[in-house]
LUMMIKOL-428811 format. One line per field, with one value per residue (C-alpha): residue number from 0; residue in three letters; x negated, y, z. Coordinates in nm, 2 decimals, decimal comma. Layout:
<rs>
resi: NUM ...
resn: Ala ...
x: X ...
y: Y ...
z: Z ...
</rs>
This chain:
<rs>
resi: 0 1 2 3 4 5 6 7 8 9 10 11 12 13 14 15 16 17 18 19 20 21 22 23 24 25 26 27 28 29 30 31 32 33 34 35 36 37 38 39 40 41 42 43 44 45 46 47 48 49 50 51 52 53 54 55 56 57 58 59 60 61 62 63 64 65 66 67 68 69 70 71 72 73 74 75 76 77 78 79 80 81 82 83 84 85 86 87 88 89 90 91 92 93 94 95 96 97 98 99 100 101 102 103 104 105 106 107 108 109 110 111 112 113 114 115 116 117 118 119 120 121 122 123 124 125 126 127 128 129 130 131 132 133 134 135 136 137 138 139 140 141 142 143 144 145 146 147 148 149 150 151 152 153 154 155 156 157 158 159 160 161 162 163 164 165 166 167 168 169 170 171 172 173 174 175 176 177 178 179 180 181 182 183 184 185 186 187 188 189 190 191 192 193 194 195 196 197 198 199 200 201 202 203 204 205 206 207 208 209 210 211 212 213 214 215 216 217 218 219 220 221 222 223 224 225 226 227 228 229 230 231 232 233 234 235 236 237 238 239 240 241 242 243 244 245 246 247 248 249 250 251 252 253 254 255 256 257 258 259 260 261 262 263 264 265 266 267 268 269 270 271 272 273 274 275 276 277 278 279 280 281 282 283 284 285 286 287 288 289 290 291 292 293 294 295 296 297 298 299 300 301 302 303 304 305 306 307 308 309 310 311 312 313 314 315 316 317 318 319 320 321 322 323 324 325 326 327 328 329 330 331 332 333 334 335 336 337 338 339 340 341 342 343 344 345 346 347 348 349 350 351 352 353 354 355 356 357 358 359 360 361 362 363 364 365 366 367 368 369 370 371 372 373 374 375
resn: Met Lys Leu Pro Lys Lys Leu Thr Ile Lys Leu Gln His Arg Glu Glu Thr Asn Ser Leu Arg Ser Leu Lys Thr Pro Thr Asn Leu Val Asp Phe Ser Ser Asn Asp Tyr Leu Gly Phe Ala Lys Ser Glu Ile Ile Phe Thr Glu Thr His Gln Tyr Leu Ile Asn Asn Asn Ser Lys Gln Asn Gly Ala Thr Gly Ser Arg Leu Leu Ser Gly Asn His Asn Leu Tyr Pro Ile Val Glu Ser Phe Leu Ser Asn Phe Tyr Lys Thr Glu Thr Ala Thr Ile Phe Asn Ser Gly Tyr Asp Ala Asn Ile Gly Phe Phe Ser Ser Val Pro Gln Arg Gly Asp Val Ile Leu Tyr Asp Glu Leu Ile His Ala Ser Ile Arg Asp Gly Ile Gln Leu Ser Asn Ala Lys Ala Phe Lys Phe Asn His Asn Asn Leu Ala Asp Leu Glu Glu Lys Ile Asn Arg Gln Asn Thr Ser Asn Asn Gln Ala Glu Val Tyr Val Val Thr Glu Ser Val Phe Ser Met Asp Gly Asp Ser Pro Asp Leu Leu Lys Met Ala Glu Ile Cys Thr Lys His Asn Val Phe Phe Ile Val Asp Glu Ala His Ala Ile Gly Val Phe Asn Lys Gly Leu Val Glu Gln Leu Asn Leu Gln His Lys Val Phe Ala Arg Ile Val Thr Phe Gly Lys Gly Leu Gly Cys His Gly Ala Ala Ile Leu Gly Cys Thr Glu Leu Gln Asn Tyr Leu Ile Asn Phe Ala Arg Ser Phe Ile Tyr Thr Thr Gly Leu Ser Pro His Ala Leu Ala Thr Ile Lys Ile Ala Tyr Gln Thr Leu Leu Asn Gln Pro Glu Tyr Pro Glu Lys Leu Gln Asp Asn Ile His His Phe Lys Lys Glu Ile Lys Arg Phe Ser Leu Asn Phe Ile Pro Ser Asn Ser Ala Ile His Cys Cys Val Ile Ser Gly Asn Lys Lys Val Lys Asn Ile Ser Leu Lys Leu Gln Glu Asn Gly Phe Asp Val Lys Ala Ile Leu Ser Pro Thr Val Thr Lys Gly Lys Glu Arg Leu Arg Phe Cys Leu His Ser Tyr Asn Ser Val Lys Glu Ile Ser Lys Val Leu Glu Leu Leu Ser Ile Phe Ala
x: -11,23 -11,13 -11,29 -11,08 -10,85 -11,02 -11,35 -11,19 -11,05 -11,39 -11,54 -11,26 -11,32 -11,69 -11,59 -11,34 -11,61 -11,88 -12,09 -12,07 -12,42 -12,54 -12,86 -13,07 -13,34 -13,68 -13,73 -14,02 -13,93 -14,19 -14,18 -14,06 -13,85 -14,07 -14,25 -14,56 -14,74 -15,09 -15,01 -15,13 -14,82 -14,92 -15,29 -15,44 -15,76 -15,59 -15,40 -15,72 -15,92 -15,64 -15,64 -16,02 -16,01 -15,77 -16,00 -16,31 -16,14 -16,01 -15,65 -15,43 -15,11 -14,79 -14,60 -14,64 -14,44 -14,25 -14,22 -14,56 -14,48 -14,45 -14,65 -14,67 -14,95 -15,20 -15,57 -15,52 -15,29 -15,56 -15,81 -15,57 -15,44 -15,79 -15,88 -15,58 -15,65 -16,01 -15,88 -15,64 -15,85 -15,58 -15,59 -15,36 -15,17 -14,87 -14,75 -14,38 -14,22 -14,10 -14,06 -13,70 -13,79 -14,05 -13,80 -13,52 -13,76 -13,90 -13,59 -13,37 -13,62 -13,84 -13,60 -13,41 -13,06 -13,06 -13,33 -13,28 -13,38 -13,39 -13,41 -13,41 -13,07 -13,22 -13,41 -13,42 -13,14 -13,37 -13,43 -13,07 -12,98 -13,24 -13,10 -12,75 -12,88 -13,05 -12,90 -13,04 -12,84 -12,93 -12,89 -12,99 -13,16 -13,14 -13,37 -13,73 -13,59 -13,84 -13,64 -13,34 -13,56 -13,71 -13,37 -13,25 -13,56 -13,50 -13,14 -13,23 -13,50 -13,26 -12,97 -13,16 -13,52 -13,53 -13,48 -13,77 -13,73 -13,84 -13,87 -13,88 -13,94 -14,09 -14,41 -14,25 -13,88 -13,78 -13,48 -13,62 -13,99 -14,06 -14,25 -14,20 -14,46 -14,62 -14,88 -14,61 -14,40 -14,69 -14,75 -14,39 -14,39 -14,71 -14,58 -14,26 -14,43 -14,21 -14,29 -14,36 -14,30 -14,38 -14,27 -14,55 -14,38 -14,41 -14,74 -14,97 -15,18 -15,03 -15,22 -15,48 -15,44 -15,13 -15,05 -15,09 -15,46 -15,51 -15,40 -15,60 -15,28 -15,33 -15,40 -15,08 -14,85 -14,71 -14,63 -14,68 -14,49 -14,69 -14,53 -14,71 -14,43 -14,48 -14,83 -15,00 -14,79 -14,74 -14,50 -14,47 -14,54 -14,72 -14,66 -14,97 -15,01 -15,17 -15,23 -14,94 -14,70 -14,81 -14,76 -14,41 -14,31 -14,43 -14,21 -13,90 -13,87 -13,62 -13,70 -14,06 -13,97 -13,69 -13,82 -14,07 -14,41 -14,55 -14,74 -15,12 -15,09 -14,89 -15,15 -15,44 -15,27 -15,24 -15,61 -15,73 -15,49 -15,63 -15,99 -15,91 -15,77 -16,08 -16,33 -16,16 -16,05 -15,99 -15,63 -15,50 -15,71 -15,53 -15,20 -15,27 -15,36 -15,03 -14,83 -15,00 -14,92 -14,56 -14,51 -14,66 -14,42 -14,12 -14,20 -14,26 -13,91 -13,75 -13,59 -13,41 -13,63 -13,65 -14,00 -14,24 -14,61 -14,56 -14,51 -14,13 -13,96 -13,58 -13,37 -13,03 -12,74 -12,40 -12,16 -12,21 -12,07 -12,29 -12,61 -12,56 -12,50 -12,82 -13,01 -12,87 -12,98 -13,33 -13,34 -13,21 -13,52 -13,76 -13,79 -13,68 -13,54 -13,28 -12,98 -12,93 -12,56 -12,34 -12,29 -12,67 -12,71 -12,46 -12,17 -12,26 -12,63 -12,66 -12,99 -13,24 -13,53 -13,87 -14,14 -14,49 -14,77 -15,14 -15,07 -14,83 -14,98 -14,97 -14,79 -14,52 -14,47 -14,43 -14,19 -13,96 -13,92 -13,87 -13,58 -13,44 -13,44 -13,23 -12,98 -12,93
y: 22,39 22,47 22,76 23,08 23,11 23,42 23,24 22,93 23,16 23,31 22,96 22,85 23,16 23,06 22,71 22,85 23,07 22,80 23,01 22,79 22,74 22,42 22,29 22,06 21,82 21,84 21,64 21,49 21,69 21,91 22,23 22,54 22,67 22,73 23,05 22,85 23,02 22,91 22,57 22,68 22,54 22,19 22,23 21,96 22,16 22,46 22,23 22,07 22,39 22,55 22,27 22,29 22,67 22,62 22,36 22,57 22,87 22,65 22,74 22,44 22,63 22,53 22,85 23,23 23,20 23,53 23,86 24,02 24,31 24,06 23,73 23,65 23,86 23,58 23,62 23,53 23,83 24,10 23,88 23,82 24,18 24,31 24,07 24,19 24,56 24,50 24,28 24,55 24,85 25,00 25,14 24,88 24,56 24,49 24,13 24,04 23,70 23,71 23,95 23,98 24,09 24,34 24,51 24,51 24,65 24,92 25,05 25,04 25,24 25,47 25,68 25,90 26,06 26,33 26,16 26,01 25,67 25,63 25,27 25,08 24,93 24,58 24,60 24,29 24,21 24,24 24,60 24,67 24,51 24,73 25,04 24,95 24,95 25,29 25,62 25,78 25,84 25,61 25,64 25,39 25,49 25,30 25,00 25,11 25,44 25,71 26,00 25,90 25,87 26,21 26,37 26,22 26,35 26,70 26,68 26,59 26,86 27,12 27,02 26,96 27,07 26,95 26,58 26,34 26,14 25,77 25,60 25,22 24,97 24,62 24,57 24,25 24,21 23,87 23,81 23,97 23,92 24,27 24,56 24,93 25,18 25,22 25,47 25,71 25,65 25,73 26,04 26,15 26,08 26,27 26,56 26,59 26,51 26,21 25,88 25,59 25,23 24,92 24,56 24,33 24,00 23,84 24,01 23,88 23,60 23,63 23,96 23,88 24,15 24,29 24,55 24,85 24,77 24,65 25,00 25,17 25,33 25,22 25,58 25,71 25,45 25,52 25,16 24,83 24,51 24,20 23,86 23,53 23,29 23,31 23,32 23,25 22,94 23,00 23,22 23,57 23,92 24,24 24,61 24,79 25,16 25,42 25,38 25,61 25,39 25,08 25,26 25,36 25,02 24,85 25,09 25,12 24,83 24,60 24,30 24,33 24,40 24,15 23,82 23,56 23,59 23,35 23,05 23,04 22,77 23,01 23,29 23,05 22,93 23,30 23,36 23,04 23,10 23,45 23,32 23,07 23,34 23,55 23,27 23,06 23,29 22,99 22,96 23,30 23,27 22,94 23,09 23,38 23,14 22,96 23,29 23,38 23,03 23,05 23,39 23,26 22,97 23,20 23,37 23,04 22,91 23,26 23,24 23,53 23,61 23,93 24,07 23,99 23,97 23,80 23,44 23,49 23,45 23,46 23,35 23,53 23,28 23,44 23,24 23,04 22,72 22,74 22,82 22,55 22,29 22,38 22,38 22,03 21,90 22,03 21,86 21,53 21,56 21,59 21,97 22,16 22,48 22,66 22,86 23,20 23,27 23,57 23,73 23,69 23,86 24,08 23,89 23,83 23,83 23,48 23,32 23,04 23,14 22,98 23,02 22,94 22,79 22,73 22,36 22,35 22,20 22,35 22,04 22,08 22,44 22,37 22,07 22,26 22,55 22,31 22,15 22,49 22,58 22,27 22,30 22,68
z: -0,08 -0,44 -0,63 -0,62 -0,92 -1,07 -1,08 -1,24 -1,51 -1,58 -1,62 -1,85 -2,07 -2,10 -2,21 -2,47 -2,62 -2,63 -2,38 -2,07 -1,92 -1,75 -1,61 -1,83 -1,72 -1,90 -2,21 -2,40 -2,71 -2,89 -2,68 -2,87 -2,58 -2,26 -2,16 -2,09 -2,38 -2,30 -2,14 -1,80 -1,62 -1,74 -1,69 -1,46 -1,45 -1,30 -1,06 -0,94 -0,92 -0,72 -0,47 -0,44 -0,39 -0,10 0,06 0,01 0,18 0,46 0,37 0,47 0,53 0,35 0,38 0,44 0,77 0,72 0,55 0,46 0,70 0,99 0,98 0,61 0,48 0,49 0,39 0,02 -0,04 -0,02 -0,20 -0,50 -0,50 -0,51 -0,79 -0,99 -0,94 -1,07 -1,36 -1,47 -1,38 -1,16 -0,81 -0,66 -0,74 -0,52 -0,54 -0,53 -0,52 -0,89 -1,18 -1,08 -0,73 -0,86 -1,09 -0,84 -0,58 -0,80 -0,97 -0,66 -0,45 -0,66 -0,87 -0,62 -0,62 -0,88 -1,09 -1,43 -1,57 -1,95 -2,05 -2,38 -2,45 -2,47 -2,14 -1,92 -1,68 -1,38 -1,47 -1,53 -1,19 -1,02 -1,19 -1,07 -0,71 -0,76 -0,67 -0,98 -1,30 -1,59 -1,97 -2,24 -2,56 -2,89 -2,91 -2,99 -3,12 -3,02 -3,18 -2,96 -2,66 -2,70 -2,77 -2,44 -2,25 -2,39 -2,29 -1,93 -1,91 -2,03 -1,80 -1,48 -1,45 -1,09 -1,18 -1,22 -1,54 -1,56 -1,90 -1,90 -2,18 -2,23 -2,42 -2,57 -2,56 -2,43 -2,66 -2,98 -2,95 -3,09 -2,94 -2,92 -3,03 -2,69 -2,82 -2,93 -2,63 -2,40 -2,60 -2,56 -2,19 -2,14 -2,35 -2,14 -1,80 -1,73 -1,56 -1,80 -1,68 -1,89 -1,81 -1,96 -1,87 -2,21 -2,32 -2,04 -2,17 -2,52 -2,57 -2,31 -2,04 -2,20 -2,46 -2,23 -2,17 -2,53 -2,64 -2,36 -2,21 -1,85 -1,74 -1,91 -1,75 -1,40 -1,33 -1,50 -1,41 -1,48 -1,41 -1,37 -1,47 -1,84 -2,00 -1,66 -1,60 -1,22 -1,02 -0,88 -1,02 -0,94 -0,98 -1,09 -1,01 -0,78 -0,40 -0,31 -0,52 -0,33 0,00 -0,10 -0,22 0,10 0,29 0,08 -0,17 -0,01 -0,22 -0,08 0,28 0,34 0,21 0,31 0,13 -0,13 0,00 -0,01 -0,28 -0,50 -0,45 -0,52 -0,84 -0,96 -0,90 -1,08 -1,37 -1,42 -1,39 -1,66 -1,89 -1,82 -1,88 -2,16 -2,44 -2,67 -2,52 -2,64 -2,96 -3,05 -2,96 -3,20 -3,47 -3,42 -3,43 -3,76 -3,91 -3,79 -3,96 -4,28 -4,28 -4,21 -4,54 -4,72 -4,62 -4,66 -4,31 -4,14 -3,84 -3,63 -3,71 -3,42 -3,35 -3,01 -2,91 -2,93 -3,27 -3,31 -3,60 -3,59 -3,66 -3,58 -3,37 -3,05 -3,20 -3,52 -3,34 -3,08 -3,35 -3,53 -3,20 -3,13 -3,48 -3,42 -3,08 -3,24 -3,47 -3,18 -3,14 -2,82 -2,97 -2,76 -2,88 -2,72 -2,69 -2,64 -2,38 -2,32 -2,65 -2,84 -3,00 -3,36 -3,29 -3,15 -3,23 -3,21 -3,00 -3,08 -2,82 -2,95 -2,75 -2,78 -2,77 -3,06 -3,37 -3,72 -3,84 -3,57 -3,66 -4,03 -3,97 -3,74 -3,98 -4,27 -4,08 -3,99 -4,36 -4,42 -4,13 -4,15
</rs>
């Protein structure tokens, strides 16, 4: 059957605006595009140790067999969740199948009708989708603007003192690479007695255990979302928080309840990846060296990048056609740098997104930025 006409028109519009997405196969280009910041996804050592861990624990099961509330809560779940709660110094860690599932589950179920969610205007799509499924009211605040956030908290406290207020941000924003002032945000949330939630997806591994713990804020944050598909190089996510929060999520988060659990192999990979992060600090140390060198080279070539201390660095180049052309030129010269197009980002703020890794060389970093200075 043919695609419905309305859907065909939407696809045609994407083509006309140079924003049509398509699936690409992996290349042998120098990687400046993946989220594998520490190289763990490619690590043969982690692969081998994961297999041996399963053998040692007599876990030869391919799948979870069902929802965790039915038959799928196999013996590696409590082992890995206990490991994570100790690693992060939190009461509980509740594993979800992905960061998307974790955010959908949390924001669709925790804030209640009459409550208010205040979210950064550049918050990730998974959080936005969870908010859309919630019965709570939601209002955005200007990106990393703490004065605007506090003004909106005050407005909610004045208009409805019965509402619980939830404030959510990311410790590293995926399309800008920048970070909010988490210390000040935590102070504001504590002052106004509101619930603070931080998505640490792009901070884990890059800043070791994440920025919340680096800043010693774990006791001021109601919930942390940590994902394993970026710096840890595997799959899944966890929501960190108090025991009561875990009990609530198990009972009311639909993306937790109505899905088959992760396989034993997926859980074992998570555990081995975290142990590697814990025991081999040279990976994040090398990444930090590369971030420092990248920032130094940005200055040398006088390039227009959004300020960032993370592994994500974005050069704003307006226009889908222009930024795609520059991306293609870099790829033709051996460097995998992706263009981020509108509507993924705001029209006029299209960009090249450079993701740095522990395995990028200093020479590669200097060369790709030299080429960018020529093509841009």
